[in-house]
VOKOLRO-449247 format. One line per field, with one value per residue (C-alpha): residue in one letter; chain; x, y, z. Coordinates in steps of 0.25 Angstrom, whole numbers, m for minus. Layout:
% residues N
rest: a  ...;
kette: A  ...;
X: X  ...;
Y: Y  ...;
Z: Z  ...;
END
This chain:
% residues 471
rest: m  n  r  l  a  a  g  f  v  l  l  y  t  w  a  l  p  l  h  p  s  l  d  a  s  e  a  k  n  q  g  g  e  n  v  a  v  r  a  e  a  v  s  a  h  s  a  r  r  s  g  e  s  p  t  s  a  s  i  d  p  g  s  p  g  a  a  t  s  s  v  g  q  q  v  a  t  y  t  l  p  p  d  l  y  k  k  a  h  d  r  s  r  i  h  f  r  l  a  l  v  s  l  v  y  g  l  v  v  l  w  v  i  l  h  w  r  i  g  a  k  y  r  d  w  a  e  r  l  s  r  k  r  f  l  q  a  l  v  f  a  p  l  l  l  l  t  i  a  v  l  t  a  p  l  d  v  y  s  e  v  v  e  k  k  f  g  i  s  i  q  g  w  g  s  w  g  w  d  w  l  k  s  q  l  i  s  m  v  i  f  t  i  l  i  w  l  l  y  i  v  i  r  r  s  p  r  r  w  w  f  y  f  w  l  v  s  l  p  i  i  v  f  v  i  f  i  a  p  w  v  i  a  p  l  f  n  k  f  e  p  l  q  q  k  d  p  t  l  t  t  a  l  g  q  l  v  e  r  a  g  e  n  i  p  r  e  r  m  f  w  m  g  a  a  e  k  t  t  a  l  n  a  y  v  t  g  i  g  a  s  k  r  i  v  v  y  d  t  t  i  a  k  a  t  v  p  q  i  v  f  i  t  g  h  e  m  g  h  y  v  l  l  h  v  p  k  g  l  a  f  f  s  g  l  f  l  l  l  f  y  l  g  y  r  l  i  g  w  v  l  a  r  w  g  s  k  w  a  i  r  g  l  d  d  w  a  s  l  p  v  l  l  l  l  l  s  v  f  s  f  v  t  n  p  a  a  n  a  f  s  r  h  q  e  h  q  a  d  q  y  g  l  e  v  t  h  g  l  t  p  d  s  s  q  v  a  a  q  a  f  q  k  l  g  e  v  d  l  a  d  p  n  p  n  p  v  d  v  f  l  f  y  d  h  p  t  i  p  d  r  i  q  f  s  l  t  y  a  p  w  t  t  g  g  s  g  e  f  v  k;
kette: A  A  A  A  A  A  A  A  A  A  A  A  A  A  A  A  A  A  A  A  A  A  A  A  A  A  A  A  A  A  A  A  A  A  A  A  A  A  A  A  A  A  A  A  A  A  A  A  A  A  A  A  A  A  A  A  A  A  A  A  A  A  A  A  A  A  A  A  A  A  A  A  A  A  A  A  A  A  A  A  A  A  A  A  A  A  A  A  A  A  A  A  A  A  A  A  A  A  A  A  A  A  A  A  A  A  A  A  A  A  A  A  A  A  A  A  A  A  A  A  A  A  A  A  A  A  A  A  A  A  A  A  A  A  A  A  A  A  A  A  A  A  A  A  A  A  A  A  A  A  A  A  A  A  A  A  A  A  A  A  A  A  A  A  A  A  A  A  A  A  A  A  A  A  A  A  A  A  A  A  A  A  A  A  A  A  A  A  A  A  A  A  A  A  A  A  A  A  A  A  A  A  A  A  A  A  A  A  A  A  A  A  A  A  A  A  A  A  A  A  A  A  A  A  A  A  A  A  A  A  A  A  A  A  A  A  A  A  A  A  A  A  A  A  A  A  A  A  A  A  A  A  A  A  A  A  A  A  A  A  A  A  A  A  A  A  A  A  A  A  A  A  A  A  A  A  A  A  A  A  A  A  A  A  A  A  A  A  A  A  A  A  A  A  A  A  A  A  A  A  A  A  A  A  A  A  A  A  A  A  A  A  A  A  A  A  A  A  A  A  A  A  A  A  A  A  A  A  A  A  A  A  A  A  A  A  A  A  A  A  A  A  A  A  A  A  A  A  A  A  A  A  A  A  A  A  A  A  A  A  A  A  A  A  A  A  A  A  A  A  A  A  A  A  A  A  A  A  A  A  A  A  A  A  A  A  A  A  A  A  A  A  A  A  A  A  A  A  A  A  A  A  A  A  A  A  A  A  A  A  A  A  A  A  A  A  A  A  A  A  A  A  A  A  A  A  A  A  A  A  A  A  A  A  A  A  A  A  A  A  A  A  A  A  A  A  A  A  A  A  A  A  A  A  A  A  A  A  A  A  A  A  A  A  A  A  A  A  A  A  A;
X: 313  299  288  287  299  310  300  290  282  278  270  264  259  252  243  243  241  253  254  268  263  277  275  286  277  270  279  279  293  294  308  309  313  301  304  295  292  305  304  318  327  321  335  348  359  375  383  388  401  412  423  418  427  417  418  427  413  405  390  390  378  375  374  364  356  346  342  353  345  347  363  369  354  361  353  351  339  327  319  305  300  287  280  285  287  270  267  279  272  258  262  269  258  247  254  257  245  240  249  241  228  232  236  221  215  223  217  203  203  208  198  186  191  189  177  167  175  182  192  183  174  189  191  177  180  193  189  178  185  196  198  213  222  229  218  211  222  220  207  208  220  218  205  209  221  214  202  214  221  207  202  216  218  211  225  232  224  226  240  241  234  244  255  247  245  260  265  272  265  261  256  244  232  230  244  241  230  237  250  239  232  246  252  241  241  255  250  237  249  259  251  241  253  257  242  243  255  250  239  246  257  242  236  249  254  243  253  268  261  267  281  280  274  283  296  286  282  297  301  290  290  307  303  294  303  314  304  297  309  306  289  283  291  288  274  273  286  294  310  319  335  341  352  344  338  351  362  371  362  365  380  378  372  379  391  382  379  394  397  384  391  378  373  364  370  366  355  347  346  333  326  310  302  292  289  275  270  279  287  294  310  315  326  329  336  323  328  333  345  341  331  341  340  338  327  328  316  315  310  321  331  323  324  338  351  360  369  354  349  360  361  347  350  360  352  343  355  357  345  353  368  363  354  342  334  337  337  324  316  323  315  302  301  304  295  283  287  285  269  263  267  260  248  248  247  235  228  224  217  210  203  198  192  186  190  175  170  178  175  191  192  205  220  220  208  211  202  211  221  215  217  233  234  225  235  249  245  242  257  264  258  265  277  280  287  299  298  302  312  318  315  320  332  337  333  341  354  352  352  366  369  367  373  387  388  387  395  408  401  390  397  390  382  375  369  367  359  351  347  341  332  329  325  316  309  305  299  296  290  294  290  302  296  285  278  288  276  275  290  289  279  279  292  301  313  317  313  321  325  332  337  343  350  356  363  370  375  380  393  404  414  416  423  432  419  413  400  393  389  398  413;
Y: 713  712  712  729  730  737  745  734  739  749  740  731  741  746  734  729  736  740  728  731  724  724  709  701  688  699  698  689  687  671  672  670  684  692  706  715  729  730  740  737  751  757  766  767  759  759  751  739  739  730  723  725  716  706  709  703  700  690  685  675  665  662  680  680  690  682  670  657  645  642  643  631  627  621  626  619  622  627  616  617  610  602  612  626  619  618  632  640  631  635  650  650  645  654  667  662  661  673  681  675  680  691  696  692  699  712  712  709  719  729  725  726  739  744  736  742  756  757  765  775  775  781  790  796  799  804  813  820  825  831  836  835  823  819  821  810  803  801  794  789  781  778  772  763  758  754  747  737  735  730  723  717  716  702  698  703  698  683  684  689  677  666  671  670  658  653  661  673  682  684  698  700  707  719  724  718  724  736  736  731  746  753  747  753  765  765  762  771  784  777  775  786  795  785  786  799  801  790  798  812  807  798  810  818  806  798  791  791  790  775  780  794  784  775  787  794  780  777  787  786  770  774  784  776  764  774  780  766  760  772  775  762  749  755  756  741  734  738  743  743  746  731  735  736  722  715  720  706  707  723  720  707  716  727  718  715  728  733  722  725  740  743  755  751  756  747  760  754  740  737  727  727  719  709  698  703  701  691  680  681  686  695  706  718  731  743  757  767  777  780  770  759  748  732  729  716  708  704  689  687  692  681  671  671  673  684  679  675  690  697  686  692  705  704  701  711  718  713  722  733  730  724  735  728  738  750  737  731  746  747  733  735  751  745  735  744  756  745  739  752  754  743  748  763  751  744  753  762  751  744  759  758  746  746  760  764  752  754  772  774  787  787  783  794  790  787  772  769  764  752  748  751  742  733  731  732  722  712  718  716  701  699  705  700  687  696  706  694  689  699  702  687  690  700  694  682  692  697  683  682  696  692  679  689  697  688  678  679  688  676  662  651  665  653  644  659  663  648  647  663  659  646  653  664  654  647  657  663  651  651  639  629  625  637  637  642  650  657  660  666  673  679  679  689  681  667  654  651  638  646  658  645  637  650  654  639  638  652  654  661  661  647  646  658  668  680  686  693  706  702  700;
Z: 8  12  1  4  8  m3  m11  m14  m4  m11  m21  m10  1  m13  m16  0  14  21  30  39  50  51  56  50  45  38  28  16  19  18  17  32  34  39  34  43  42  34  24  17  14  1  0  m4  4  6  m1  4  12  0  5  21  28  38  51  63  72  72  78  89  85  98  103  116  110  99  98  99  97  80  84  81  74  59  48  34  29  32  39  47  59  51  59  56  42  39  48  40  27  33  32  20  14  20  14  0  1  9  m2  m12  m7  m3  m16  m20  m9  m11  m25  m23  m9  m22  m30  m20  m17  m33  m34  m22  m26  m14  m17  m26  m12  m4  m16  m16  1  m5  m13  m8  6  m3  m16  m13  m17  m1  6  m5  m3  12  10  2  2  16  15  1  9  22  14  9  21  27  16  16  30  31  23  36  47  40  37  52  55  48  56  69  66  59  74  64  70  86  85  91  82  90  87  72  71  75  65  53  55  58  45  37  44  39  24  23  28  14  7  6  2  m7  m15  m13  m22  m33  m36  m37  m45  m54  m58  m60  m69  m74  m83  m73  m60  m60  m59  m53  m39  m40  m38  m27  m20  m16  m9  0  3  5  14  22  23  26  38  40  52  61  59  53  60  76  70  73  81  90  89  98  96  94  104  115  113  107  108  102  89  88  87  79  68  69  64  54  51  50  40  31  29  36  42  54  67  81  83  70  74  79  87  84  90  83  94  95  84  74  76  66  64  56  59  46  39  36  35  27  29  46  47  42  55  59  63  71  79  92  87  78  88  98  88  80  84  81  69  63  66  59  48  44  47  38  26  31  28  15  11  12  8  m5  m8  m10  m4  m13  m24  m19  m21  m34  m39  m33  m34  m49  m50  m43  m54  m64  m57  m54  m69  m73  m62  m72  m84  m80  m70  m81  m90  m74  m73  m85  m84  m71  m63  m67  m62  m48  m50  m51  m60  m66  m60  m51  m43  m31  m33  m43  m31  m31  m44  m45  m31  m39  m50  m41  m31  m44  m49  m37  m36  m51  m47  m35  m37  m43  m32  m22  m30  m31  m17  m15  m22  m12  3  m5  m7  8  14  6  13  27  24  19  33  42  36  45  56  60  62  51  43  34  44  52  40  40  54  54  40  47  59  50  43  57  64  52  47  33  22  20  6  1  m10  m22  m27  m15  m13  m28  m27  m12  m7  m3  2  m1  8  19  14  1  13  22  9  4  17  22  4  2  7  m2  8  10  m4  m1  m6  0  0  m12  m4  8  8;
END
């Protein structure tokens, strides 16, 4: 799960412009498992089957259809050669500083918009155009979102420069710019609707708007996540049936799906063309109901073995089977509700003190939106450590599930998992010794060294026991 996943997307995309360039390297995900466009299903999930016997089929470590260079190379701990170690550590340090700078810079952008009364100007333009609130929203919201996007674009560009410098991104600037523009257009459509609804609710219920808007926004986000695999993701990457690209891998993933008790037919397993834009590795499960699917990067197929890809996908499957999606939605939506309530409690005081200076007439004024965004940005940073701790816990459980579901399916599954994390760390430049403060504030996945150590030491079956999640 990434920082925009499982409901928390609501908060972060209010505070910052949506930028799903869908490049895995953009995710602030230091566990080595890049998330890309993986809005994980915010939906109910079929219950895990219990008491299922492991399938007798096994996955050949030397299966064709994926790289086999890592087979036989035993992993005892996460290590990198000196040159890669320096690159990984330097990149991690830059990302940590960039995350802190982005927070401050984002607040400064919102302050500038308020100080220069930009929001008030856009409001005046919208009100002169029409007296109808929906038409006003069609003018005000895109203008404000575009202004924030343009003012924060230097950080997006710098982040892409860093990824190019370290060889994670290989996307041309023209292609990157086109992705950036598409992401802003998608953002404008989604959040123009949300902003319009927000101010309808504020006008109708000045004291309970924070609760009613929370209720209204949740099904909208669920709907967006449902259609994302069909409508949004193909705008940024090419998808083709995995069966046509790699039948061997498709068969192996089918065995995994069967053992997990999931319903993802081979027709919903896809190859994704990532190599044109990134060198990063990934495989993920996404969607709700009929849109649920498995996606494997072509870079992963080229650089990882079939068993390694099966483990990575098994981890992703764990998020579904362990009900992490509804649990994550409950946790993050509850946190989102709390933050909106805090915003409600504080915004009145802020507007009373500075509202006239910023030419804001009141809370129901369109021009008050930058104030709300600024407050939510501050609150989200304060609660980010708790949110990421929750995410790391779920990711750890998914690692455990991946080990359990592949045990008996993949020979030496613990070593395969360790090799998969080693490969992810090498290619994605995961820092072997990250700054503990960075981990506390921003890591939504366990570190690669911790994940490898757990993979090699978790083996309840060696003492006659069984897994916690897969019996």
